[in-house]
C-alpha positions as CSV (number, residue, x, y, z in Angstrom):
1,M,-0.1,-0.1,0.0
2,P,1.3,3.5,-1.0
3,S,2.3,5.3,2.4
4,G,4.6,8.1,3.1
5,G,5.4,11.1,5.1
6,K,3.6,14.5,4.8
7,E,5.3,17.3,3.6
8,Q,5.4,20.3,5.6
9,D,2.5,22.3,3.8
10,E,0.4,19.0,2.7
11,T,-2.6,17.8,4.1
12,L,-2.7,14.0,4.5
13,E,-5.5,14.1,1.8
14,E,-2.6,16.0,-0.5
15,C,-0.4,13.7,0.6
16,C,-1.9,10.7,-0.4
17,I,-2.5,11.9,-3.4
18,R,1.4,12.3,-4.2
19,E,2.4,9.0,-2.6
20,V,0.0,6.8,-4.4
21,Y,1.8,8.6,-7.9
22,E,5.2,8.5,-6.9
23,E,4.8,5.3,-5.5
24,T,2.6,3.7,-8.3
25,G,2.5,6.1,-11.3
26,Y,-1.4,6.3,-10.9
27,R,-3.0,9.2,-10.3
28,C,-6.4,9.3,-8.1
29,E,-8.6,11.0,-6.6
30,I,-10.2,10.4,-2.7
31,I,-13.0,9.1,-2.3
32,Q,-13.5,8.8,1.8
33,V,-11.7,8.4,4.8
34,I,-12.1,5.2,5.7
35,K,-9.6,4.9,8.9
36,D,-8.4,8.0,11.0
37,K,-6.3,7.2,14.2
38,A,-3.2,8.8,16.2
39,G,-1.2,7.8,18.4
40,A,2.8,7.6,19.6
41,F,5.3,5.0,19.6
42,G,7.8,5.4,22.0
43,P,8.7,9.3,22.0
44,V,7.4,9.4,18.3
45,K,3.8,10.8,17.3
46,Y,1.6,9.7,14.5
47,H,-1.5,10.1,12.5
48,V,-2.4,7.9,9.7
49,K,-5.1,7.8,7.6
50,Y,-6.5,5.0,5.6
51,F,-8.7,6.5,2.4
52,E,-10.3,4.8,-0.2
53,I,-9.7,6.3,-3.2
54,A,-10.3,6.0,-7.1
55,I,-7.5,5.4,-10.1
56,V,-8.4,8.3,-12.3
57,G,-5.4,8.0,-14.6
58,G,-1.2,7.5,-15.3
59,Q,-0.4,3.5,-15.5
60,P,1.9,1.8,-13.6
61,T,5.0,3.0,-13.2
62,L,7.6,1.8,-10.4
63,H,9.2,5.3,-8.6
64,D,11.6,3.7,-5.7
65,P,14.7,5.5,-4.5
66,D,14.7,4.0,-1.2
67,G,14.1,0.3,-2.4
68,L,11.4,-0.4,-0.5
69,I,8.7,-1.3,-3.4
70,Y,8.6,-4.9,-4.7
71,E,6.0,-4.2,-7.4
72,I,2.9,-2.8,-8.1
73,A,-0.2,-5.4,-8.0
74,W,-3.6,-5.6,-7.0
75,K,-3.6,-8.0,-4.2
76,T,-6.7,-10.4,-3.1
77,A,-7.7,-10.7,0.6
78,A,-5.9,-13.4,1.2
79,Q,-2.9,-12.0,-0.4
80,L,-2.7,-8.5,1.8
81,N,-3.2,-11.3,4.8
82,E,0.1,-12.4,4.1
83,L,1.7,-9.2,3.6
84,H,3.8,-7.2,6.3
85,F,2.3,-4.1,7.7
86,S,3.9,-0.9,9.2
87,F,0.9,-1.2,11.6
88,P,0.0,-4.8,11.6
89,E,-3.2,-3.8,13.7
90,D,-4.3,-2.7,10.7
91,K,-5.0,-5.6,8.7
92,E,-7.7,-6.8,10.5
93,F,-9.5,-3.6,10.0
94,L,-8.4,-3.8,6.3
95,L,-9.8,-7.1,5.5
96,R,-13.3,-6.6,6.9
97,Y,-13.3,-3.5,5.2
98,I,-12.6,-5.4,1.7
99,E,-15.2,-8.0,2.4
100,Q,-17.7,-5.2,3.1
101,R,-17.2,-3.5,0.0
102,A,-17.4,-6.7,-1.7
103,L,-20.9,-7.2,-0.3
104,D,-22.2,-3.8,-1.4
């Protein structure tokens, strides 16, 4: 999942749009916030938002100066369940969200 740090004058929504493009080559628009959480990991504070997005353009292009992206691919819920998450506690939430969206 595309993710990254917010630049100084950026909103989290703008950060999401930029990160999706930088990490995948896709242009997107925000549909809605699906999870919003804040907390601290030791002395480091964080604010994480998960967004539902729509792809509106672009093409898959791997932009990864840090060597952290291995592929650009759509994953099934079963495949997603096998992935490492920076916030492992969010995996269950995302799997439930995907399941619910499939029923809508």
